[in-house]
A tleap script that builds the chain and sets N, CA, C and O, in Angstrom:
source leaprc.protein.ff14SB
mol = sequence {
  NMET ILE LEU ARG LEU THR PHE ALA SER LEU
  LEU ILE VAL PHE ILE LEU PRO VAL LEU SER
  ASP LEU THR GLY ASN VAL PHE PHE HIE LEU
  PHE ALA GLY PHE LEU GLY VAL ILE THR GLY
  PHE LEU ALA PHE TYR LEU GLY ILE GLY ALA
  VAL ILE ASN GLU VAL PHE GLY ARG ARG ILE
  LEU PRO CVAL
}
set mol.1.N position { 10.183 -0.214 10.811 }
set mol.1.CA position { 10.217 -1.372 11.181 }
set mol.1.C position { 9.286 -2.501 11.172 }
set mol.1.O position { 9.033 -3.537 11.786 }
set mol.2.N position { 8.634 -1.311 9.488 }
set mol.2.CA position { 7.663 -2.237 8.846 }
set mol.2.C position { 8.402 -1.912 7.650 }
set mol.2.O position { 8.416 -2.897 6.912 }
set mol.3.N position { 8.855 -1.194 7.292 }
set mol.3.CA position { 9.781 -1.641 5.929 }
set mol.3.C position { 10.873 -2.663 6.135 }
set mol.3.O position { 11.145 -3.322 5.132 }
set mol.4.N position { 11.460 -2.890 7.084 }
set mol.4.CA position { 11.899 -3.924 7.351 }
set mol.4.C position { 11.198 -5.445 7.024 }
set mol.4.O position { 11.568 -6.370 6.301 }
set mol.5.N position { 10.134 -5.280 7.811 }
set mol.5.CA position { 8.851 -6.580 7.422 }
set mol.5.C position { 8.453 -6.435 5.661 }
set mol.5.O position { 8.330 -7.375 4.877 }
set mol.6.N position { 8.332 -5.237 5.415 }
set mol.6.CA position { 8.019 -5.377 3.870 }
set mol.6.C position { 8.935 -5.849 3.468 }
set mol.6.O position { 8.471 -6.977 3.298 }
set mol.7.N position { 10.289 -5.944 3.039 }
set mol.7.CA position { 11.864 -5.637 2.547 }
set mol.7.C position { 12.008 -7.522 3.049 }
set mol.7.O position { 12.238 -8.363 2.180 }
set mol.8.N position { 11.895 -7.768 3.993 }
set mol.8.CA position { 12.403 -9.208 4.547 }
set mol.8.C position { 11.258 -10.363 3.927 }
set mol.8.O position { 11.596 -11.473 3.515 }
set mol.9.N position { 9.852 -9.857 3.954 }
set mol.9.CA position { 9.320 -10.864 3.465 }
set mol.9.C position { 8.899 -10.607 2.060 }
set mol.9.O position { 8.144 -11.376 1.465 }
set mol.10.N position { 9.460 -9.363 1.453 }
set mol.10.CA position { 9.530 -9.694 -0.507 }
set mol.10.C position { 10.781 -10.293 -0.401 }
set mol.10.O position { 11.115 -10.453 -1.575 }
set mol.11.N position { 11.656 -10.712 0.299 }
set mol.11.CA position { 13.164 -10.995 0.013 }
set mol.11.C position { 12.299 -12.762 -0.299 }
set mol.11.O position { 12.586 -13.355 -1.339 }
set mol.12.N position { 11.193 -13.466 0.811 }
set mol.12.CA position { 11.293 -14.683 0.960 }
set mol.12.C position { 10.261 -14.823 -0.092 }
set mol.12.O position { 10.251 -15.908 -0.675 }
set mol.13.N position { 9.134 -13.671 -0.550 }
set mol.13.CA position { 8.718 -14.452 -1.627 }
set mol.13.C position { 9.213 -14.425 -2.537 }
set mol.13.O position { 8.560 -14.857 -3.486 }
set mol.14.N position { 10.624 -13.924 -2.823 }
set mol.14.CA position { 10.959 -14.420 -3.806 }
set mol.14.C position { 12.155 -15.335 -3.729 }
set mol.14.O position { 13.108 -15.335 -4.509 }
set mol.15.N position { 12.041 -15.827 -3.070 }
set mol.15.CA position { 12.959 -17.403 -2.528 }
set mol.15.C position { 12.120 -19.026 -2.812 }
set mol.15.O position { 12.355 -20.144 -3.270 }
set mol.16.N position { 10.976 -18.195 -2.159 }
set mol.16.CA position { 10.033 -19.300 -2.498 }
set mol.16.C position { 9.920 -20.029 -3.333 }
set mol.16.O position { 10.104 -21.242 -3.236 }
set mol.17.N position { 9.511 -19.275 -4.573 }
set mol.17.CA position { 9.215 -20.267 -6.121 }
set mol.17.C position { 10.350 -20.929 -6.476 }
set mol.17.O position { 10.356 -22.147 -6.652 }
set mol.18.N position { 11.274 -20.265 -6.592 }
set mol.18.CA position { 13.136 -21.294 -6.380 }
set mol.18.C position { 13.030 -22.366 -5.599 }
set mol.18.O position { 13.251 -23.388 -6.247 }
set mol.19.N position { 12.798 -22.554 -4.540 }
set mol.19.CA position { 12.159 -23.761 -3.659 }
set mol.19.C position { 11.280 -25.097 -4.139 }
set mol.19.O position { 11.267 -26.317 -3.979 }
set mol.20.N position { 10.435 -23.861 -4.953 }
set mol.20.CA position { 8.961 -24.985 -5.067 }
set mol.20.C position { 9.906 -25.715 -6.580 }
set mol.20.O position { 9.964 -26.940 -6.695 }
set mol.21.N position { 10.414 -25.012 -7.372 }
set mol.21.CA position { 11.379 -25.358 -8.675 }
set mol.21.C position { 12.035 -26.597 -8.346 }
set mol.21.O position { 11.945 -27.700 -8.886 }
set mol.22.N position { 13.015 -26.033 -6.918 }
set mol.22.CA position { 13.936 -27.273 -7.054 }
set mol.22.C position { 14.191 -28.006 -6.203 }
set mol.22.O position { 15.212 -28.535 -5.764 }
set mol.23.N position { 12.151 -28.011 -5.771 }
set mol.23.CA position { 12.213 -29.484 -4.587 }
set mol.23.C position { 10.673 -30.312 -5.098 }
set mol.23.O position { 10.292 -31.432 -4.757 }
set mol.24.N position { 9.973 -29.298 -6.039 }
set mol.24.CA position { 8.573 -29.823 -7.169 }
set mol.24.C position { 7.787 -30.112 -5.898 }
set mol.24.O position { 7.370 -31.255 -5.709 }
set mol.25.N position { 7.600 -29.313 -5.169 }
set mol.25.CA position { 6.617 -29.024 -3.660 }
set mol.25.C position { 5.497 -27.831 -4.827 }
set mol.25.O position { 5.859 -27.017 -5.677 }
set mol.26.N position { 4.885 -28.003 -4.622 }
set mol.26.CA position { 3.454 -26.748 -4.715 }
set mol.26.C position { 3.176 -25.757 -4.158 }
set mol.26.O position { 2.860 -24.601 -4.437 }
set mol.27.N position { 3.524 -27.079 -2.324 }
set mol.27.CA position { 3.070 -25.635 -1.437 }
set mol.27.C position { 3.805 -24.367 -1.224 }
set mol.27.O position { 3.256 -23.325 -0.865 }
set mol.28.N position { 5.924 -24.591 -1.620 }
set mol.28.CA position { 5.974 -23.221 -1.118 }
set mol.28.C position { 5.578 -22.399 -2.575 }
set mol.28.O position { 6.259 -21.376 -2.518 }
set mol.29.N position { 5.010 -22.381 -3.498 }
set mol.29.CA position { 4.769 -22.204 -4.642 }
set mol.29.C position { 2.784 -21.201 -3.962 }
set mol.29.O position { 2.322 -20.076 -4.148 }
set mol.30.N position { 2.600 -21.657 -3.687 }
set mol.30.CA position { 0.779 -21.238 -3.353 }
set mol.30.C position { 1.757 -20.526 -2.054 }
set mol.30.O position { 1.580 -19.311 -2.143 }
set mol.31.N position { 2.533 -20.772 -1.110 }
set mol.31.CA position { 3.062 -19.844 0.186 }
set mol.31.C position { 3.278 -19.167 -0.352 }
set mol.31.O position { 2.584 -18.257 0.102 }
set mol.32.N position { 4.105 -18.566 -1.589 }
set mol.32.CA position { 4.771 -17.520 -2.106 }
set mol.32.C position { 3.472 -16.227 -2.257 }
set mol.32.O position { 3.385 -15.076 -1.828 }
set mol.33.N position { 2.583 -17.105 -3.085 }
set mol.33.CA position { 1.461 -16.356 -2.864 }
set mol.33.C position { 0.838 -15.711 -2.296 }
set mol.33.O position { 0.415 -14.599 -2.612 }
set mol.34.N position { 0.637 -16.421 -1.159 }
set mol.34.CA position { -0.376 -15.120 -0.075 }
set mol.34.C position { 0.747 -14.119 0.428 }
set mol.34.O position { 0.670 -12.908 0.635 }
set mol.35.N position { 1.921 -15.079 0.575 }
set mol.35.CA position { 2.719 -14.101 0.966 }
set mol.35.C position { 3.430 -12.559 0.566 }
set mol.35.O position { 3.931 -11.601 1.155 }
set mol.36.N position { 3.124 -12.988 -0.808 }
set mol.36.CA position { 2.905 -11.405 -1.999 }
set mol.36.C position { 2.186 -10.717 -1.585 }
set mol.36.O position { 2.661 -9.692 -1.095 }
set mol.37.N position { 0.711 -10.890 -1.554 }
set mol.37.CA position { -0.385 -10.601 -1.146 }
set mol.37.C position { -0.418 -9.238 0.402 }
set mol.37.O position { -0.621 -8.029 0.520 }
set mol.38.N position { -0.083 -10.397 1.292 }
set mol.38.CA position { 0.402 -9.930 2.698 }
set mol.38.C position { 1.800 -8.744 2.544 }
set mol.38.O position { 2.181 -7.848 3.298 }
set mol.39.N position { 2.208 -9.140 1.468 }
set mol.39.CA position { 3.606 -7.943 1.254 }
set mol.39.C position { 3.211 -6.656 0.641 }
set mol.39.O position { 3.845 -5.638 0.921 }
set mol.40.N position { 2.090 -6.624 -0.272 }
set mol.40.CA position { 1.208 -5.725 -1.076 }
set mol.40.C position { 0.542 -5.250 0.287 }
set mol.40.O position { 0.881 -4.101 0.569 }
set mol.41.N position { -0.217 -5.770 1.096 }
set mol.41.CA position { -0.570 -4.743 2.127 }
set mol.41.C position { 0.086 -3.516 2.670 }
set mol.41.O position { -0.303 -2.349 2.703 }
set mol.42.N position { 1.595 -4.301 3.240 }
set mol.42.CA position { 2.511 -4.336 3.905 }
set mol.42.C position { 3.172 -2.553 3.250 }
set mol.42.O position { 3.567 -1.613 3.939 }
set mol.43.N position { 3.070 -2.646 1.773 }
set mol.43.CA position { 4.077 -1.803 1.301 }
set mol.43.C position { 2.517 -0.386 1.300 }
set mol.43.O position { 2.688 0.764 1.704 }
set mol.44.N position { 1.465 -0.802 0.876 }
set mol.44.CA position { 0.666 -0.075 0.785 }
set mol.44.C position { 0.246 1.014 1.994 }
set mol.44.O position { -0.216 2.155 1.951 }
set mol.45.N position { 0.649 0.070 3.151 }
set mol.45.CA position { 0.398 0.830 4.674 }
set mol.45.C position { 1.391 1.787 4.951 }
set mol.45.O position { 1.084 2.877 5.434 }
set mol.46.N position { 2.837 1.407 4.626 }
set mol.46.CA position { 3.930 2.179 4.165 }
set mol.46.C position { 4.036 3.387 3.463 }
set mol.46.O position { 4.723 4.386 3.674 }
set mol.47.N position { 3.198 3.099 2.559 }
set mol.47.CA position { 2.483 4.064 1.475 }
set mol.47.C position { 1.723 5.452 2.624 }
set mol.47.O position { 1.930 6.600 3.019 }
set mol.48.N position { 0.871 4.435 2.720 }
set mol.48.CA position { -0.080 5.517 2.749 }
set mol.48.C position { 0.073 6.002 4.422 }
set mol.48.O position { -0.658 6.922 4.790 }
set mol.49.N position { 1.108 5.322 5.511 }
set mol.49.CA position { 1.472 5.960 6.038 }
set mol.49.C position { 2.305 7.125 6.439 }
set mol.49.O position { 2.289 7.966 7.338 }
set mol.50.N position { 2.932 6.876 5.559 }
set mol.50.CA position { 4.500 7.924 5.165 }
set mol.50.C position { 2.877 9.303 4.544 }
set mol.50.O position { 2.799 10.335 5.210 }
set mol.51.N position { 2.283 9.194 3.874 }
set mol.51.CA position { 1.315 10.911 2.968 }
set mol.51.C position { 0.682 10.884 4.322 }
set mol.51.O position { 0.918 11.936 4.915 }
set mol.52.N position { 0.085 10.191 4.896 }
set mol.52.CA position { -0.456 10.679 6.095 }
set mol.52.C position { -0.039 11.045 7.469 }
set mol.52.O position { -0.822 11.384 8.356 }
set mol.53.N position { 1.257 10.952 7.586 }
set mol.53.CA position { 1.917 11.229 8.276 }
set mol.53.C position { 2.689 12.966 7.702 }
set mol.53.O position { 2.724 14.020 8.336 }
set mol.54.N position { 3.054 12.751 6.728 }
set mol.54.CA position { 3.344 14.302 6.219 }
set mol.54.C position { 2.223 15.686 5.901 }
set mol.54.O position { 2.357 16.910 5.929 }
set mol.55.N position { 1.145 14.794 5.612 }
set mol.55.CA position { -0.319 15.886 5.315 }
set mol.55.C position { -0.104 16.376 7.086 }
set mol.55.O position { 0.551 17.405 7.250 }
set mol.56.N position { -0.493 15.858 8.009 }
set mol.56.CA position { -1.208 16.356 9.273 }
set mol.56.C position { 0.626 16.915 10.005 }
set mol.56.O position { 0.628 17.754 10.905 }
set mol.57.N position { 1.347 16.610 9.730 }
set mol.57.CA position { 2.281 17.341 9.659 }
set mol.57.C position { 2.528 16.449 11.293 }
set mol.57.O position { 3.049 17.178 12.137 }
set mol.58.N position { 2.187 14.898 11.811 }
set mol.58.CA position { 2.332 14.559 13.018 }
set mol.58.C position { 2.327 13.429 12.930 }
set mol.58.O position { 1.709 13.051 11.935 }
set mol.59.N position { 2.857 12.438 13.689 }
set mol.59.CA position { 2.670 10.734 13.989 }
set mol.59.C position { 1.229 10.452 13.651 }
set mol.59.O position { 0.481 10.785 14.571 }
set mol.60.N position { 0.621 9.938 12.608 }
set mol.60.CA position { -0.895 9.024 13.192 }
set mol.60.C position { -0.264 7.334 12.853 }
set mol.60.O position { 0.386 6.692 13.678 }
set mol.61.N position { -0.511 7.000 11.924 }
set mol.61.CA position { 0.483 5.374 11.398 }
set mol.61.C position { 1.563 5.528 12.198 }
set mol.61.O position { 2.383 6.446 12.189 }
set mol.62.N position { 1.514 4.641 12.839 }
set mol.62.CA position { 3.405 4.474 12.831 }
set mol.62.C position { 4.163 3.504 11.838 }
set mol.62.O position { 3.704 2.433 11.440 }
set mol.63.N position { 5.118 3.918 11.574 }
set mol.63.CA position { 5.710 3.911 10.147 }
set mol.63.C position { 6.888 3.860 10.756 }
set mol.63.O position { 7.925 3.827 10.094 }
savepdb mol mol.pdb
quit
């Protein structure tokens, strides 16, 4: 679930600057930056969750 959410938000992060350039609206570019930070946090959680679950041998963080 987190992996799908991470890649879906990454896809939106790639689409929003294109929309910003096509429409001339700066809001899309600003929103892409904020969504990029959220995508980074999701990717960080995904990586840490995989490592922690592997180290402890059971599901501690849902990944």
